[in-house]
C-alpha positions in Angstrom: -2.2 1.4 -49.7 -0.8 -1.9 -48.5 3.0 -2.4 -49.2 4.9 -5.6 -48.8 8.8 -5.2 -48.6 11.3 -8.0 -48.5 14.6 -7.6 -46.5 16.9 -10.7 -47.2 19.9 -9.0 -45.9 21.1 -6.3 -43.5 21.7 -4.1 -46.4 18.1 -4.4 -47.7 16.8 -3.2 -44.3 18.8 -0.1 -44.7 17.6 0.3 -48.2 14.0 0.4 -47.4 13.8 1.5 -43.7 13.4 5.3 -44.4 10.6 4.6 -46.8 8.8 2.2 -44.6 8.9 4.9 -41.8 7.7 7.7 -44.2 4.8 5.5 -45.7 3.6 4.6 -42.2 3.7 8.1 -41.2 1.3 9.0 -44.3 -1.1 6.5 -43.0 -0.2 3.5 -45.3 0.2 -0.1 -44.1 3.6 -1.8 -44.5 4.7 -5.2 -43.9 8.4 -6.1 -44.0 9.1 -9.9 -44.8 12.5 -10.6 -43.4 15.0 -13.3 -43.6 16.9 -14.0 -40.4 20.3 -13.6 -41.9 23.3 -11.9 -40.1 22.0 -9.0 -38.3 19.0 -8.5 -40.5 16.5 -8.8 -37.4 18.6 -6.9 -35.1 18.4 -4.0 -37.6 14.5 -4.3 -38.0 14.2 -4.4 -34.2 16.4 -1.3 -33.8 14.3 0.9 -36.2 11.0 -0.5 -34.9 9.9 -1.7 -38.5 6.8 -4.0 -38.8 8.1 -7.3 -40.0 7.5 -11.0 -40.0 10.3 -13.6 -40.5 9.7 -16.0 -43.3 12.8 -18.0 -42.6 16.4 -18.1 -41.7 19.8 -19.2 -43.0 23.4 -18.9 -42.1 26.3 -17.4 -44.1 27.0 -20.7 -46.1 25.6 -21.2 -49.6 24.3 -24.7 -48.6 22.3 -23.3 -46.0 20.2 -21.2 -48.4 19.7 -23.9 -50.8 18.4 -26.3 -48.0 16.1 -23.5 -46.7 14.5 -22.4 -50.0 11.4 -24.7 -50.0 10.5 -23.7 -46.6 11.2 -20.0 -47.2 8.9 -19.9 -50.2 6.2 -21.7 -48.6 6.1 -19.3 -45.5 6.6 -16.1 -47.4 3.8 -16.9 -49.9 1.4 -17.8 -47.1 2.3 -14.6 -45.3 1.9 -12.5 -48.5 -1.4 -14.0 -49.3 -2.7 -13.2 -45.8 -1.4 -9.7 -46.0 -2.8 -9.2 -49.5 -0.5 -6.3 -50.6 -1.1 -3.6 -53.4 2.5 -3.3 -54.3 5.6 -5.4 -53.6 9.1 -4.1 -53.2 12.4 -6.3 -53.1 15.9 -7.0 -54.6 15.3 -10.3 -56.3 13.4 -13.5 -57.1 11.7 -13.9 -53.7 9.8 -10.6 -54.2 9.2 -11.1 -58.0 7.8 -14.6 -57.5 5.6 -13.4 -54.6 4.3 -10.7 -56.6 3.4 -13.4 -59.5 1.6 -15.7 -57.0 -0.4 -12.9 -55.5 -0.9 -11.1 -58.6 0.6 -7.9 -57.2 2.7 -5.3 -59.1 6.4 -5.7 -58.1 9.1 -3.2 -58.1 12.7 -4.4 -57.9 15.8 -2.4 -56.9 19.1 -4.2 -58.1 22.6 -3.1 -58.2 24.8 -6.2 -58.8 25.4 -7.2 -62.4 26.9 -10.3 -61.8 23.9 -12.0 -60.3 22.8 -13.3 -63.7 20.9 -16.2 -62.4 18.8 -14.0 -60.2 18.1 -11.7 -62.9 16.9 -14.5 -65.3 14.4 -15.9 -62.7 13.1 -12.6 -61.4 13.2 -10.1 -64.3 10.2 -11.7 -66.3 7.8 -11.2 -63.1 8.8 -7.7 -62.3 6.7 -4.7 -63.5 9.7 -2.4 -63.1 13.4 -2.7 -62.3 15.4 0.2 -60.9 19.0 0.4 -60.7 21.8 2.9 -60.3 22.9 4.7 -63.6 26.3 2.9 -63.2 24.6 -0.6 -63.7 26.2 -2.1 -66.9 23.5 -4.1 -68.2 20.4 -3.5 -70.0 17.5 -5.4 -68.4 14.9 -4.4 -71.0 12.0 -2.0 -71.7 11.1 -2.0 -67.8 14.5 -1.1 -66.6 14.9 2.3 -65.2 18.0 4.0 -63.6 18.8 6.9 -61.4 21.7 8.9 -60.5 23.4 7.3 -57.5 23.7 4.0 -55.6 21.2 2.0 -53.4 23.0 3.3 -50.5 21.8 6.8 -51.4 18.4 5.6 -49.7 20.2 6.1 -46.4 23.4 7.8 -46.9 22.5 10.7 -48.9 23.2 14.0 -47.1 19.6 14.6 -46.9 19.1 11.2 -45.0 22.1 10.6 -42.9 23.2 12.1 -39.6 25.2 10.3 -36.9 23.2 8.6 -34.4 25.7 8.3 -31.5 29.1 9.2 -29.9 30.8 6.2 -31.7 34.2 7.0 -30.2 32.8 6.6 -26.6 31.0 3.4 -27.7 34.1 2.0 -29.3 36.2 3.0 -26.2 38.3 5.4 -28.2 39.9 8.7 -27.2 38.8 11.9 -29.0 41.8 11.9 -31.4 42.5 8.2 -31.6 42.8 7.2 -35.2 41.4 3.7 -36.3 40.6 1.5 -39.2 37.9 -0.8 -39.8 38.5 -4.2 -41.6 35.3 -6.0 -43.0 35.7 -9.5 -44.0 32.9 -11.1 -46.1 31.5 -14.4 -45.6 30.8 -15.0 -49.3 27.8 -17.0 -48.6 25.3 -15.3 -51.0 24.2 -16.8 -54.3 26.1 -14.0 -56.2 29.4 -14.9 -54.3 29.7 -18.4 -55.9 33.1 -18.8 -57.1 34.4 -15.6 -55.5 36.7 -14.8 -52.6 38.6 -12.3 -50.5 41.2 -12.1 -48.1 42.9 -15.5 -46.8 43.1 -16.1 -43.0 46.9 -15.3 -43.4 46.2 -12.0 -45.3 43.7 -11.0 -42.7 46.4 -11.3 -39.8 48.9 -9.5 -41.9 46.5 -6.8 -42.5 45.8 -6.3 -38.8 49.5 -6.5 -37.7 50.6 -4.0 -40.4 47.9 -1.4 -39.8 48.2 -1.7 -36.0 51.5 0.2 -36.3 49.7 3.3 -37.4 46.1 3.1 -36.0 43.7 1.0 -33.7 42.2 -1.8 -35.7 38.7 -3.0 -35.5 37.5 -6.2 -37.3 34.1 -6.8 -38.5 33.6 -10.4 -39.8 30.3 -11.4 -41.5 31.0 -15.1 -41.3 32.4 -14.9 -37.7 35.1 -17.4 -38.7 38.3 -15.1 -38.6 40.6 -16.2 -35.8 42.7 -13.1 -35.2 43.0 -13.9 -31.3 46.8 -13.9 -31.8 46.7 -10.2 -33.4 46.2 -6.9 -31.9 42.6 -6.7 -33.6 39.7 -5.3 -31.6 36.3 -6.7 -32.3 33.7 -4.4 -33.5 31.2 -5.0 -30.8 28.7 -2.1 -31.0 25.2 -2.5 -32.5 25.3 -3.0 -36.3 23.0 -0.1 -36.7 25.9 2.1 -35.6 28.2 0.7 -38.3 27.8 3.9 -40.6 28.8 6.1 -37.7 31.9 3.9 -37.2 32.8 4.0 -40.9 32.4 7.8 -41.0 34.7 8.4 -38.1 37.5 5.8 -39.4 40.7 6.9 -41.0 40.6 4.0 -43.3 38.4 1.1 -44.2 39.8 -2.1 -46.0 37.4 -4.8 -47.1 36.8 -7.6 -49.3 33.0 -7.2 -49.3 30.8 -4.9 -51.3 28.3 -2.8 -49.7 30.4 -1.6 -46.8 32.9 -0.3 -49.4 30.2 1.9 -51.0 29.1 2.9 -47.7 32.4 4.1 -46.6 32.8 6.0 -50.0 29.6 7.7 -49.6 30.5 8.7 -46.2 33.8 10.3 -47.2 36.2 7.8 -45.6 39.4 6.3 -47.5 38.5 2.7 -48.6 40.5 0.0 -50.2 38.5 -2.9 -51.6 40.1 -6.2 -52.8 38.3 -9.4 -53.8 38.0 -11.6 -56.8 35.1 -9.3 -58.3 37.9 -6.7 -59.1 38.9 -6.5 -62.8 37.5 -5.5 -66.2 34.1 -7.1 -65.4 33.8 -5.5 -62.1 30.5 -3.9 -61.1 29.7 -0.4 -62.6 29.3 1.2 -59.1 32.8 0.3 -58.0 34.2 1.5 -61.3 32.5 4.7 -61.1 33.5 5.2 -57.4 37.1 4.6 -58.4 36.8 7.3 -61.2 35.6 9.6 -58.6 38.7 8.9 -56.6 36.6 7.6 -53.6 37.6 3.8 -53.8 40.8 2.0 -54.3 40.0 -1.3 -56.2 42.9 -3.7 -56.0 43.0 -7.3 -57.6 46.3 -8.4 -55.8 46.9 -8.5 -52.2 50.4 -7.2 -52.8 48.9 -4.0 -53.6 46.5 -3.7 -50.8 49.2 -3.5 -47.9 51.3 -0.7 -49.3 48.1 1.3 -50.6 46.6 0.9 -47.0 49.7 2.2 -45.4 50.0 5.1 -47.6 46.8 6.2 -46.9 46.9 6.0 -43.1 50.1 7.8 -43.4 48.9 10.7 -45.1 47.7 13.4 -42.6 45.6 15.2 -45.4 43.7 12.1 -46.9 40.6 12.3 -44.7 39.9 16.0 -45.4 40.6 15.3 -49.2 38.1 12.2 -49.0 35.4 14.5 -47.5 35.7 17.2 -50.1 35.4 14.5 -52.9 32.6 13.1 -51.2 30.5 16.3 -50.8 31.3 17.1 -54.5 30.3 13.8 -55.7 27.0 13.4 -53.7 25.8 16.9 -54.8 24.8 15.4 -58.1 23.0 12.2 -56.7 19.5 11.4 -56.2 17.9 10.6 -52.7 16.7 7.0 -53.4 14.2 7.2 -50.6 12.4 10.1 -52.4 12.2 7.9 -55.6 10.8 4.9 -53.9 8.2 7.0 -52.1 7.1 8.6 -55.5 6.8 5.2 -57.1 5.1 3.7 -54.0 2.5 6.5 -53.6 1.7 6.8 -57.1 2.0 3.3 -58.1 4.2 3.7 -61.1 8.0 4.5 -62.0 6.4 7.3 -64.1 5.8 9.2 -61.0 9.5 9.9 -60.3 11.3 12.6 -62.4 14.7 11.1 -61.1 14.3 8.0 -63.2 15.6 7.4 -66.8 14.6 4.6 -69.1 17.8 2.6 -69.6 17.2 1.3 -73.1 16.7 5.1 -74.5 18.3 7.2 -71.9 15.3 9.4 -71.7 13.7 10.8 -68.5 10.6 9.1 -67.5 8.7 12.3 -66.6 9.6 15.9 -67.0 10.1 17.5 -63.4 7.7 20.3 -64.5 4.9 17.7 -64.5 5.2 16.9 -60.8 3.4 20.0 -59.8 0.3 19.2 -61.8 
């Protein structure tokens, strides 16, 4: 079989990397079509995945719009040349490529607010797979699983630390630290949304530095914190999960890293303009599991963060919750491999049809 996989962001690389490696190990051919965005290419190189870059853009919305015609032209040319049997992706690029090449396409989505992307990609997908916390019904071909997209690489069966992250960060064995992650808000689903202001970012650093060493990971690269005691997160981005796991606290106005921190058992505070009654289902579920603090107002962020870093038992408490929570969640990589090697969502007993709530396949059928 020949598989085409789209990785438009660094998070997409993590989503598919274990499946790509497993498919290649089984003798299949895989090509990753990548957008040169953020550290996407750095991650593909780190994991030694087979890829071609179809285009690039920076972290501004205007950059993506300007590059779209060029992106489509090159990715369609590369896809036709590769001639895949199945396409995997997370949105319209992969769906439209499947349409043009007449190739079955499987989308994995997890963000309800991206309604425009849903409208222009859903009609051309053969199946859509989402977490069961997803709050929309995308029709007859929408299937859900117990977990999050991050379970493809942070499920206990998949994740193990890669390095001595404390040594890489220049920390002592017992030195406590926090990671602050700032979003660029440059993606299509970030239109009209925002997070911490420059003043709030600086205040976060100053206040938390009283208790812990503070590292800053800035997606947009435009946070000027030179006048603060913040330390730059300057290890390879592939080691971010190790850094999140060892941290005493994560504070972020982004999305994916919040879920990652929660699934690693690290106390995490999230604040951006997505927070509220219409928030994404995965963050509401993680809050119910007491693994994330979702806060709309910055005035609540500082005291919450300070309480968490001052609590000596908070880290062990979060780890216990994480273990209990993930014991009920599926390994998404296993689901991707089931679907890929059998060519149908009906191959995975871990999937449920969203519209009916019924299991796609009785687990006993897998042995036939």
